[in-house]
All heavy atoms as TSV, in Angstrom:
chain	resi	resn	atom	element	x	y	z
A	1	MET	N	N	0.879	-1.187	-0.004
A	1	MET	CA	C	0.006	0.020	-0.028
A	1	MET	C	C	0.823	1.204	0.057
A	1	MET	O	O	1.839	1.332	0.788
A	1	MET	CB	C	-0.912	0.000	1.252
A	1	MET	CG	C	-1.924	1.101	1.203
A	1	MET	SD	S	-2.996	1.116	2.737
A	1	MET	CE	C	-4.048	-0.156	2.353
A	2	THR	N	N	0.640	2.136	-0.948
A	2	THR	CA	C	1.426	3.365	-0.920
A	2	THR	C	C	0.818	4.421	-0.024
A	2	THR	O	O	-0.301	4.277	0.415
A	2	THR	CB	C	1.472	3.847	-2.458
A	2	THR	OG1	O	0.181	4.233	-2.840
A	2	THR	CG2	C	2.082	2.772	-3.377
A	3	ASN	N	N	1.516	5.566	0.108
A	3	ASN	CA	C	1.117	6.627	0.921
A	3	ASN	C	C	-0.133	7.331	0.335
A	3	ASN	O	O	-0.985	7.929	0.957
A	3	ASN	CB	C	2.184	7.693	1.084
A	3	ASN	CG	C	3.273	7.242	2.028
A	3	ASN	OD1	O	3.068	6.268	2.800
A	3	ASN	ND2	N	4.433	7.766	1.875
A	4	ALA	N	N	-0.304	7.198	-1.063
A	4	ALA	CA	C	-1.341	7.882	-1.735
A	4	ALA	C	C	-2.733	7.125	-1.439
A	4	ALA	O	O	-3.803	7.836	-1.532
A	4	ALA	CB	C	-1.128	7.989	-3.212
A	5	THR	N	N	-2.684	5.921	-1.200
A	5	THR	CA	C	-3.924	5.224	-1.026
A	5	THR	C	C	-4.303	4.943	0.514
A	5	THR	O	O	-5.317	4.475	0.742
A	5	THR	CB	C	-3.802	3.713	-1.609
A	5	THR	OG1	O	-2.724	3.059	-1.004
A	5	THR	CG2	C	-3.585	3.852	-3.150
A	6	LYS	N	N	-3.552	5.462	1.329
A	6	LYS	CA	C	-3.832	5.388	2.813
A	6	LYS	C	C	-4.937	6.374	3.031
A	6	LYS	O	O	-4.921	7.518	2.627
A	6	LYS	CB	C	-2.738	5.586	3.688
A	6	LYS	CG	C	-1.717	4.613	3.732
A	6	LYS	CD	C	-0.544	4.850	4.751
A	6	LYS	CE	C	0.576	3.788	4.751
A	6	LYS	NZ	N	1.508	4.081	5.620
A	7	THR	N	N	-5.895	5.942	3.944
A	7	THR	CA	C	-6.910	6.905	4.349
A	7	THR	C	C	-6.572	7.343	5.685
A	7	THR	O	O	-6.259	6.495	6.600
A	7	THR	CB	C	-8.361	6.233	4.311
A	7	THR	OG1	O	-8.250	5.150	5.173
A	7	THR	CG2	C	-8.681	5.761	2.991
A	8	ILE	N	N	-6.684	8.575	6.014
A	8	ILE	CA	C	-6.450	9.303	7.279
A	8	ILE	C	C	-7.750	9.564	7.863
A	8	ILE	O	O	-8.639	10.265	7.394
A	8	ILE	CB	C	-5.571	10.432	7.087
A	8	ILE	CG1	C	-4.301	10.187	6.384
A	8	ILE	CG2	C	-5.337	11.094	8.469
A	8	ILE	CD1	C	-3.393	11.256	6.093
A	9	THR	N	N	-7.917	8.975	9.070
A	9	THR	CA	C	-9.144	9.283	9.807
A	9	THR	C	C	-8.686	9.996	11.091
A	9	THR	O	O	-7.947	9.438	11.881
A	9	THR	CB	C	-9.926	8.038	10.196
A	9	THR	OG1	O	-9.095	7.125	10.973
A	9	THR	CG2	C	-10.433	7.302	8.920
A	10	SER	N	N	-9.207	11.209	11.297
A	10	SER	CA	C	-8.909	12.008	12.466
A	10	SER	C	C	-10.176	12.460	13.137
A	10	SER	O	O	-11.137	12.634	12.456
A	10	SER	CB	C	-7.991	13.164	12.075
A	10	SER	OG	O	-8.806	14.112	11.314
A	11	VAL	N	N	-10.047	12.469	14.422
A	11	VAL	CA	C	-11.144	12.889	15.212
A	11	VAL	C	C	-11.203	14.429	15.374
A	11	VAL	O	O	-10.141	15.007	15.715
A	11	VAL	CB	C	-11.149	12.229	16.677
A	11	VAL	CG1	C	-12.327	12.728	17.470
A	11	VAL	CG2	C	-11.128	10.726	16.491
A	12	PRO	N	N	-12.261	15.129	14.912
A	12	PRO	CA	C	-12.251	16.576	14.996
A	12	PRO	C	C	-12.172	17.004	16.485
A	12	PRO	O	O	-12.686	16.428	17.354
A	12	PRO	CB	C	-13.473	16.987	14.406
A	12	PRO	CG	C	-14.378	15.883	14.345
A	12	PRO	CD	C	-13.466	14.615	14.390
A	13	GLU	N	N	-11.446	18.069	16.686
A	13	GLU	CA	C	-11.218	18.551	18.091
A	13	GLU	C	C	-12.471	19.331	18.499
A	13	GLU	O	O	-12.994	20.152	17.776
A	13	GLU	CB	C	-10.079	19.538	18.088
A	13	GLU	CG	C	-9.473	19.937	19.373
A	13	GLU	CD	C	-8.247	20.800	19.337
A	13	GLU	OE1	O	-7.695	20.861	18.176
A	13	GLU	OE2	O	-7.867	21.268	20.326
A	14	ASP	N	N	-12.860	19.089	19.736
A	14	ASP	CA	C	-14.148	19.740	20.222
A	14	ASP	C	C	-13.788	21.085	20.712
A	14	ASP	O	O	-13.056	21.333	21.732
A	14	ASP	CB	C	-14.768	18.879	21.407
A	14	ASP	CG	C	-16.024	19.534	21.935
A	14	ASP	OD1	O	-16.635	20.265	21.204
A	14	ASP	OD2	O	-16.478	19.081	22.996
A	15	ARG	N	N	-14.278	22.136	20.089
A	15	ARG	CA	C	-13.972	23.559	20.375
A	15	ARG	C	C	-14.715	23.955	21.586
A	15	ARG	O	O	-14.351	25.073	22.185
A	15	ARG	CB	C	-14.274	24.534	19.094
A	15	ARG	CG	C	-13.376	24.212	18.001
A	15	ARG	CD	C	-12.067	24.799	18.415
A	15	ARG	NE	N	-11.187	24.721	17.104
A	15	ARG	CZ	C	-10.063	25.221	17.027
A	15	ARG	NH1	N	-9.574	25.905	18.038
A	15	ARG	NH2	N	-9.304	25.157	15.925
A	16	ASN	N	N	-15.695	23.337	22.030
A	16	ASN	CA	C	-16.512	23.713	23.176
A	16	ASN	C	C	-16.056	22.987	24.446
A	16	ASN	O	O	-16.627	23.265	25.486
A	16	ASN	CB	C	-17.979	23.571	22.974
A	16	ASN	CG	C	-18.550	24.482	21.974
A	16	ASN	OD1	O	-18.226	25.650	22.003
A	16	ASN	ND2	N	-19.477	24.034	21.189
A	17	ALA	N	N	-14.984	22.167	24.390
A	17	ALA	CA	C	-14.507	21.513	25.590
A	17	ALA	C	C	-13.861	22.493	26.589
A	17	ALA	O	O	-13.297	23.568	26.124
A	17	ALA	CB	C	-13.480	20.424	25.140
A	18	TRP	N	N	-14.020	22.170	27.863
A	18	TRP	CA	C	-13.411	23.002	28.887
A	18	TRP	C	C	-12.005	22.526	29.075
A	18	TRP	O	O	-11.846	21.575	29.742
A	18	TRP	CB	C	-14.274	23.027	30.097
A	18	TRP	CG	C	-13.794	23.946	31.133
A	18	TRP	CD1	C	-12.902	23.664	32.196
A	18	TRP	CD2	C	-14.288	25.304	31.257
A	18	TRP	NE1	N	-12.797	24.800	32.909
A	18	TRP	CE2	C	-13.626	25.853	32.469
A	18	TRP	CE3	C	-15.155	26.145	30.625
A	18	TRP	CZ2	C	-13.806	27.127	32.857
A	18	TRP	CZ3	C	-15.329	27.389	31.021
A	18	TRP	CH2	C	-14.690	27.844	32.113
A	19	ARG	N	N	-11.006	23.203	28.615
A	19	ARG	CA	C	-9.644	22.802	28.770
A	19	ARG	C	C	-8.907	24.097	29.374
A	19	ARG	O	O	-9.097	25.139	29.078
A	19	ARG	CB	C	-8.980	22.573	27.357
A	19	ARG	CG	C	-9.803	21.493	26.647
A	19	ARG	CD	C	-8.940	20.360	26.303
A	19	ARG	NE	N	-9.685	19.280	25.765
A	19	ARG	CZ	C	-9.535	18.667	24.638
A	19	ARG	NH1	N	-8.552	19.086	23.910
A	19	ARG	NH2	N	-10.258	17.786	24.115
A	20	TRP	N	N	-7.900	23.682	30.262
A	20	TRP	CA	C	-7.114	24.693	30.922
A	20	TRP	C	C	-5.868	24.880	30.048
A	20	TRP	O	O	-5.382	24.051	29.361
A	20	TRP	CB	C	-6.708	24.182	32.292
A	20	TRP	CG	C	-7.956	24.075	33.216
A	20	TRP	CD1	C	-8.673	22.882	33.435
A	20	TRP	CD2	C	-8.543	25.094	33.943
A	20	TRP	NE1	N	-9.668	23.241	34.248
A	20	TRP	CE2	C	-9.663	24.520	34.569
A	20	TRP	CE3	C	-8.350	26.444	34.112
A	20	TRP	CZ2	C	-10.474	25.317	35.363
A	20	TRP	CZ3	C	-9.210	27.089	34.851
A	20	TRP	CH2	C	-10.254	26.619	35.523
A	21	GLY	N	N	-5.204	26.041	30.347
A	21	GLY	CA	C	-3.922	26.405	29.676
A	21	GLY	C	C	-4.133	27.212	28.454
A	21	GLY	O	O	-5.271	27.669	28.166
A	22	PHE	N	N	-3.128	27.385	27.679
A	22	PHE	CA	C	-3.119	28.184	26.522
A	22	PHE	C	C	-3.595	27.316	25.339
A	22	PHE	O	O	-2.784	26.941	24.494
A	22	PHE	CB	C	-1.837	28.826	26.160
A	22	PHE	CG	C	-1.429	29.857	27.297
A	22	PHE	CD1	C	-0.498	29.480	28.188
A	22	PHE	CD2	C	-2.068	31.110	27.314
A	22	PHE	CE1	C	-0.165	30.432	29.207
A	22	PHE	CE2	C	-1.693	32.013	28.321
A	22	PHE	CZ	C	-0.850	31.628	29.297
A	23	THR	N	N	-4.853	27.040	25.330
A	23	THR	CA	C	-5.347	26.159	24.266
A	23	THR	C	C	-6.462	27.006	23.410
A	23	THR	O	O	-6.992	27.945	24.022
A	23	THR	CB	C	-6.051	24.890	24.811
A	23	THR	OG1	O	-7.098	25.212	25.658
A	23	THR	CG2	C	-5.005	24.075	25.544
A	24	PRO	N	N	-6.808	26.678	22.265
A	24	PRO	CA	C	-7.843	27.337	21.526
A	24	PRO	C	C	-9.204	27.235	22.248
A	24	PRO	O	O	-9.950	28.259	22.291
A	24	PRO	CB	C	-7.936	26.510	20.158
A	24	PRO	CG	C	-6.594	25.965	20.060
A	24	PRO	CD	C	-6.085	25.654	21.327
A	25	GLN	N	N	-9.456	26.165	23.031
A	25	GLN	CA	C	-10.701	26.100	23.689
A	25	GLN	C	C	-10.761	27.135	24.820
A	25	GLN	O	O	-11.791	27.756	25.099
A	25	GLN	CB	C	-10.901	24.667	24.304
A	25	GLN	CG	C	-11.211	23.641	23.238
A	25	GLN	CD	C	-9.786	22.993	22.672
A	25	GLN	OE1	O	-8.798	23.469	23.084
A	25	GLN	NE2	N	-9.979	22.099	21.747
A	26	ALA	N	N	-9.688	27.257	25.611
A	26	ALA	CA	C	-9.664	28.122	26.661
A	26	ALA	C	C	-9.758	29.633	26.179
A	26	ALA	O	O	-10.415	30.426	26.776
A	26	ALA	CB	C	-8.292	28.075	27.436
A	27	GLU	N	N	-9.164	29.878	25.013
A	27	GLU	CA	C	-9.303	31.281	24.468
A	27	GLU	C	C	-10.753	31.492	23.953
A	27	GLU	O	O	-11.276	32.626	24.056
A	27	GLU	CB	C	-8.327	31.442	23.363
A	27	GLU	CG	C	-6.877	31.453	23.714
A	27	GLU	CD	C	-6.596	32.570	24.736
A	27	GLU	OE1	O	-7.000	33.622	24.614
A	27	GLU	OE2	O	-5.911	32.193	25.789
A	28	ILE	N	N	-11.427	30.531	23.523
A	28	ILE	CA	C	-12.809	30.750	23.031
A	28	ILE	C	C	-13.678	30.985	24.236
A	28	ILE	O	O	-14.560	31.881	24.284
A	28	ILE	CB	C	-13.293	29.494	22.367
A	28	ILE	CG1	C	-12.614	29.479	20.880
A	28	ILE	CG2	C	-14.833	29.473	22.184
A	28	ILE	CD1	C	-12.914	28.189	20.185
A	29	TRP	N	N	-13.516	30.220	25.382
A	29	TRP	CA	C	-14.217	30.405	26.611
A	29	TRP	C	C	-13.924	31.890	27.150
A	29	TRP	O	O	-14.852	32.576	27.737
A	29	TRP	CB	C	-13.979	29.394	27.605
A	29	TRP	CG	C	-14.944	28.166	27.368
A	29	TRP	CD1	C	-14.584	27.097	26.745
A	29	TRP	CD2	C	-16.333	28.095	27.545
A	29	TRP	NE1	N	-15.612	26.239	26.613
A	29	TRP	CE2	C	-16.744	26.834	27.193
A	29	TRP	CE3	C	-17.270	28.975	28.173
A	29	TRP	CZ2	C	-18.015	26.404	27.188
A	29	TRP	CZ3	C	-18.535	28.587	28.145
A	29	TRP	CH2	C	-18.967	27.202	27.724
A	30	ASN	N	N	-12.731	32.303	27.084
A	30	ASN	CA	C	-12.247	33.598	27.691
A	30	ASN	C	C	-12.994	34.638	26.901
A	30	ASN	O	O	-13.481	35.597	27.510
A	30	ASN	CB	C	-10.704	33.740	27.503
A	30	ASN	CG	C	-10.258	34.984	28.142
A	30	ASN	OD1	O	-10.892	35.521	29.012
A	30	ASN	ND2	N	-9.181	35.519	27.637
A	31	GLY	N	N	-13.091	34.484	25.626
A	31	GLY	CA	C	-13.801	35.559	24.846
A	31	GLY	C	C	-15.287	35.550	25.094
A	31	GLY	O	O	-15.868	36.714	25.173
A	32	ARG	N	N	-15.819	34.378	25.267
A	32	ARG	CA	C	-17.332	34.350	25.564
A	32	ARG	C	C	-17.649	34.993	26.915
A	32	ARG	O	O	-18.510	35.768	26.999
A	32	ARG	CB	C	-17.785	32.848	25.625
A	32	ARG	CG	C	-17.848	32.195	24.201
A	32	ARG	CD	C	-18.152	30.820	24.394
A	32	ARG	NE	N	-18.233	30.154	23.028
A	32	ARG	CZ	C	-18.185	28.846	22.837
A	32	ARG	NH1	N	-18.244	28.008	23.888
A	32	ARG	NH2	N	-18.255	28.340	21.675
A	33	LEU	N	N	-16.837	34.716	27.894
A	33	LEU	CA	C	-17.016	35.327	29.272
A	33	LEU	C	C	-16.745	36.833	29.258
A	33	LEU	O	O	-17.399	37.580	29.963
A	33	LEU	CB	C	-16.245	34.506	30.303
A	33	LEU	CG	C	-16.555	33.071	30.535
A	33	LEU	CD1	C	-15.560	32.370	31.493
A	33	LEU	CD2	C	-17.997	32.955	31.031
A	34	ALA	N	N	-15.840	37.225	28.389
A	34	ALA	CA	C	-15.524	38.621	28.364
A	34	ALA	C	C	-16.687	39.280	27.661
A	34	ALA	O	O	-16.987	40.498	28.060
A	34	ALA	CB	C	-14.235	38.827	27.527
A	35	MET	N	N	-17.266	38.748	26.737
A	35	MET	CA	C	-18.487	39.402	26.071
A	35	MET	C	C	-19.655	39.545	27.041
A	35	MET	O	O	-20.317	40.495	27.033
A	35	MET	CB	C	-18.889	38.636	24.807
A	35	MET	CG	C	-17.990	38.740	23.699
A	35	MET	SD	S	-18.565	37.914	22.187
A	35	MET	CE	C	-17.984	36.267	22.466
A	36	ILE	N	N	-19.834	38.488	27.830
A	36	ILE	CA	C	-20.934	38.471	28.864
A	36	ILE	C	C	-20.650	39.570	29.829
A	36	ILE	O	O	-21.557	40.387	30.249
A	36	ILE	CB	C	-21.085	37.159	29.515
A	36	ILE	CG1	C	-21.602	36.135	28.556
A	36	ILE	CG2	C	-21.975	37.175	30.678
A	36	ILE	CD1	C	-21.650	34.676	29.019
A	37	GLY	N	N	-19.384	39.714	30.318
A	37	GLY	CA	C	-19.056	40.695	31.253
A	37	GLY	C	C	-19.274	42.190	30.724
A	37	GLY	O	O	-19.648	43.128	31.391
A	38	PHE	N	N	-18.836	42.338	29.483
A	38	PHE	CA	C	-18.897	43.697	28.829
A	38	PHE	C	C	-20.468	44.023	28.666
A	38	PHE	O	O	-20.797	45.196	28.998
A	38	PHE	CB	C	-18.217	43.707	27.471
A	38	PHE	CG	C	-18.305	44.937	26.780
A	38	PHE	CD1	C	-17.464	46.025	27.195
A	38	PHE	CD2	C	-19.210	45.234	25.709
A	38	PHE	CE1	C	-17.471	47.252	26.571
A	38	PHE	CE2	C	-19.242	46.407	25.131
A	38	PHE	CZ	C	-18.376	47.448	25.556
A	39	LEU	N	N	-21.185	43.040	28.257
A	39	LEU	CA	C	-22.705	43.326	28.174
A	39	LEU	C	C	-23.314	43.670	29.536
A	39	LEU	O	O	-24.068	44.522	29.652
A	39	LEU	CB	C	-23.320	42.112	27.550
A	39	LEU	CG	C	-24.799	42.242	27.426
A	39	LEU	CD1	C	-25.241	43.290	26.337
A	39	LEU	CD2	C	-25.447	40.974	26.919
A	40	ALA	N	N	-22.891	42.979	30.638
A	40	ALA	CA	C	-23.411	43.127	31.782
A	40	ALA	C	C	-22.988	44.668	32.333
A	40	ALA	O	O	-23.806	45.302	32.895
A	40	ALA	CB	C	-22.836	42.140	32.873
A	41	ALA	N	N	-21.762	45.002	32.174
A	41	ALA	CA	C	-21.439	46.342	32.565
A	41	ALA	C	C	-22.110	47.407	31.791
A	41	ALA	O	O	-22.487	48.462	32.238
A	41	ALA	CB	C	-19.832	46.526	32.346
A	42	THR	N	N	-22.332	47.132	30.466
A	42	THR	CA	C	-23.014	48.150	29.667
A	42	THR	C	C	-24.461	48.337	30.196
A	42	THR	O	O	-25.004	49.334	30.213
A	42	THR	CB	C	-22.979	47.770	28.181
A	42	THR	OG1	O	-21.598	47.580	27.746
A	42	THR	CG2	C	-23.726	48.729	27.288
A	43	LEU	N	N	-25.179	47.195	30.506
A	43	LEU	CA	C	-26.536	47.193	30.927
A	43	LEU	C	C	-26.616	47.850	32.283
A	43	LEU	O	O	-27.674	48.570	32.519
A	43	LEU	CB	C	-27.122	45.810	30.906
A	43	LEU	CG	C	-27.362	45.040	29.630
A	43	LEU	CD1	C	-27.736	43.632	29.826
A	43	LEU	CD2	C	-28.353	45.943	28.856
A	44	ILE	N	N	-25.639	47.658	33.126
A	44	ILE	CA	C	-25.690	48.423	34.334
A	44	ILE	C	C	-25.659	49.822	34.214
A	44	ILE	O	O	-26.378	50.658	34.851
A	44	ILE	CB	C	-24.569	47.865	35.272
A	44	ILE	CG1	C	-24.886	46.496	35.928
A	44	ILE	CG2	C	-24.319	48.753	36.500
A	44	ILE	CD1	C	-23.715	45.728	36.615
A	45	GLU	N	N	-24.768	50.286	33.358
A	45	GLU	CA	C	-24.611	51.739	33.097
A	45	GLU	C	C	-25.905	52.304	32.475
A	45	GLU	O	O	-26.303	53.449	32.669
A	45	GLU	CB	C	-23.439	52.039	32.278
A	45	GLU	CG	C	-22.142	51.735	33.007
A	45	GLU	CD	C	-20.833	52.242	32.316
A	45	GLU	OE1	O	-21.018	53.015	31.317
A	45	GLU	OE2	O	-19.762	51.852	32.545
A	46	LEU	N	N	-26.401	51.479	31.517
A	46	LEU	CA	C	-27.702	51.956	30.808
A	46	LEU	C	C	-28.842	52.142	31.751
A	46	LEU	O	O	-29.523	53.138	31.684
A	46	LEU	CB	C	-28.020	51.044	29.709
A	46	LEU	CG	C	-29.139	51.336	28.743
A	46	LEU	CD1	C	-28.892	52.563	27.992
A	46	LEU	CD2	C	-29.547	50.128	27.916
A	47	PHE	N	N	-29.108	51.128	32.576
A	47	PHE	CA	C	-30.317	51.133	33.504
A	47	PHE	C	C	-30.138	51.923	34.749
A	47	PHE	O	O	-31.046	52.484	35.336
A	47	PHE	CB	C	-30.769	49.773	33.797
A	47	PHE	CG	C	-31.345	49.015	32.509
A	47	PHE	CD1	C	-30.720	47.957	32.072
A	47	PHE	CD2	C	-32.502	49.536	31.968
A	47	PHE	CE1	C	-31.271	47.286	30.935
A	47	PHE	CE2	C	-33.018	48.914	30.831
A	47	PHE	CZ	C	-32.362	47.823	30.313
A	48	SER	N	N	-28.901	52.043	35.250
A	48	SER	CA	C	-28.765	52.798	36.513
A	48	SER	C	C	-28.366	54.159	36.277
A	48	SER	O	O	-28.588	55.007	37.168
A	48	SER	CB	C	-27.619	52.109	37.377
A	48	SER	OG	O	-26.358	52.400	36.824
A	49	GLY	N	N	-27.851	54.687	35.159
A	49	GLY	CA	C	-27.472	55.952	34.902
A	49	GLY	C	C	-26.074	56.334	35.628
A	49	GLY	O	O	-25.741	57.498	35.615
A	50	GLN	N	N	-25.370	55.341	36.210
A	50	GLN	CA	C	-24.123	55.498	36.763
A	50	GLN	C	C	-23.120	54.625	36.048
A	50	GLN	O	O	-23.465	53.668	35.446
A	50	GLN	CB	C	-24.233	55.130	38.215
A	50	GLN	CG	C	-25.157	55.878	39.092
A	50	GLN	CD	C	-25.294	55.249	40.476
A	50	GLN	OE1	O	-24.619	54.343	40.820
A	50	GLN	NE2	N	-25.935	56.037	41.349
A	51	GLY	N	N	-21.897	54.991	36.328
A	51	GLY	CA	C	-20.817	54.174	35.815
A	51	GLY	C	C	-20.733	52.898	36.585
A	51	GLY	O	O	-21.321	52.782	37.715
A	52	PHE	N	N	-20.010	51.832	36.114
A	52	PHE	CA	C	-19.984	50.507	36.737
A	52	PHE	C	C	-19.358	50.572	38.078
A	52	PHE	O	O	-19.809	50.096	39.017
A	52	PHE	CB	C	-19.172	49.614	35.846
A	52	PHE	CG	C	-18.951	48.170	36.363
A	52	PHE	CD1	C	-20.011	47.342	36.448
A	52	PHE	CD2	C	-17.662	47.812	36.909
A	52	PHE	CE1	C	-19.846	46.029	36.913
A	52	PHE	CE2	C	-17.580	46.622	37.494
A	52	PHE	CZ	C	-18.659	45.664	37.505
A	53	LEU	N	N	-18.271	51.331	38.178
A	53	LEU	CA	C	-17.573	51.473	39.506
A	53	LEU	C	C	-18.351	52.324	40.426
A	53	LEU	O	O	-18.389	51.986	41.694
A	53	LEU	CB	C	-16.142	52.133	39.256
A	53	LEU	CG	C	-15.216	51.308	38.455
A	53	LEU	CD1	C	-13.981	51.992	38.235
A	53	LEU	CD2	C	-14.984	49.960	39.127
A	54	HIS	N	N	-19.148	53.297	40.087
A	54	HIS	CA	C	-19.985	54.030	40.979
A	54	HIS	C	C	-21.215	53.199	41.454
A	54	HIS	O	O	-21.669	53.292	42.592
A	54	HIS	CB	C	-20.533	55.341	40.224
A	54	HIS	CG	C	-19.480	56.362	40.117
A	54	HIS	ND1	N	-19.035	57.173	41.231
A	54	HIS	CD2	C	-18.818	56.818	39.055
A	54	HIS	CE1	C	-18.172	57.967	40.784
A	54	HIS	NE2	N	-17.987	57.828	39.482
A	55	PHE	N	N	-21.749	52.352	40.535
A	55	PHE	CA	C	-22.873	51.495	40.925
A	55	PHE	C	C	-22.493	50.534	42.072
A	55	PHE	O	O	-23.227	50.289	42.922
A	55	PHE	CB	C	-23.166	50.707	39.701
A	55	PHE	CG	C	-24.294	49.705	39.891
A	55	PHE	CD1	C	-25.680	50.220	40.024
A	55	PHE	CD2	C	-24.155	48.333	40.124
A	55	PHE	CE1	C	-26.695	49.342	40.195
A	55	PHE	CE2	C	-25.196	47.547	40.345
A	55	PHE	CZ	C	-26.515	48.017	40.389
A	56	TRP	N	N	-21.236	50.060	42.044
A	56	TRP	CA	C	-20.674	49.054	43.097
A	56	TRP	C	C	-20.166	49.789	44.278
A	56	TRP	O	O	-19.736	49.188	45.283
A	56	TRP	CB	C	-19.722	48.092	42.521
A	56	TRP	CG	C	-20.388	47.105	41.589
A	56	TRP	CD1	C	-20.407	47.136	40.253
A	56	TRP	CD2	C	-21.157	46.000	42.042
A	56	TRP	NE1	N	-21.151	46.078	39.809
A	56	TRP	CE2	C	-21.655	45.220	40.858
A	56	TRP	CE3	C	-21.550	45.456	43.315
A	56	TRP	CZ2	C	-22.416	44.180	40.941
A	56	TRP	CZ3	C	-22.262	44.384	43.275
A	56	TRP	CH2	C	-22.671	43.692	42.144
A	57	GLY	N	N	-20.174	51.193	44.256
A	57	GLY	CA	C	-19.591	51.927	45.379
A	57	GLY	C	C	-18.113	51.993	45.470
A	57	GLY	O	O	-17.575	52.169	46.535
A	58	ILE	N	N	-17.421	51.609	44.457
A	58	ILE	CA	C	-15.954	51.605	44.503
A	58	ILE	C	C	-15.378	53.054	44.324
A	58	ILE	O	O	-14.472	53.445	45.020
A	58	ILE	CB	C	-15.326	50.737	43.413
A	58	ILE	CG1	C	-15.873	49.303	43.670
A	58	ILE	CG2	C	-13.910	50.830	43.305
A	58	ILE	CD1	C	-15.489	48.283	42.572
A	59	LEU	N	N	-16.072	53.892	43.578
A	59	LEU	CA	C	-15.637	55.284	43.449
A	59	LEU	C	C	-16.614	56.211	44.039
A	59	LEU	O	O	-17.743	56.037	44.220
A	59	LEU	CB	C	-15.543	55.650	41.960
A	59	LEU	CG	C	-14.347	55.077	41.172
A	59	LEU	CD1	C	-14.288	55.569	39.745
A	59	LEU	CD2	C	-13.002	55.651	41.826
């Protein structure tokens, strides 16, 4: 059997898996959580009329 006739079967990598370290999965989850946090901070400022830090009493 030559190299041209071999079939390569590979298992696709699960991009939604929870993996630690500098992996593509960790970066995807980091981006998702950052988007949720940014949206939460924006909604707090929109509905309270105060900045995020003023709302929590930090400033």
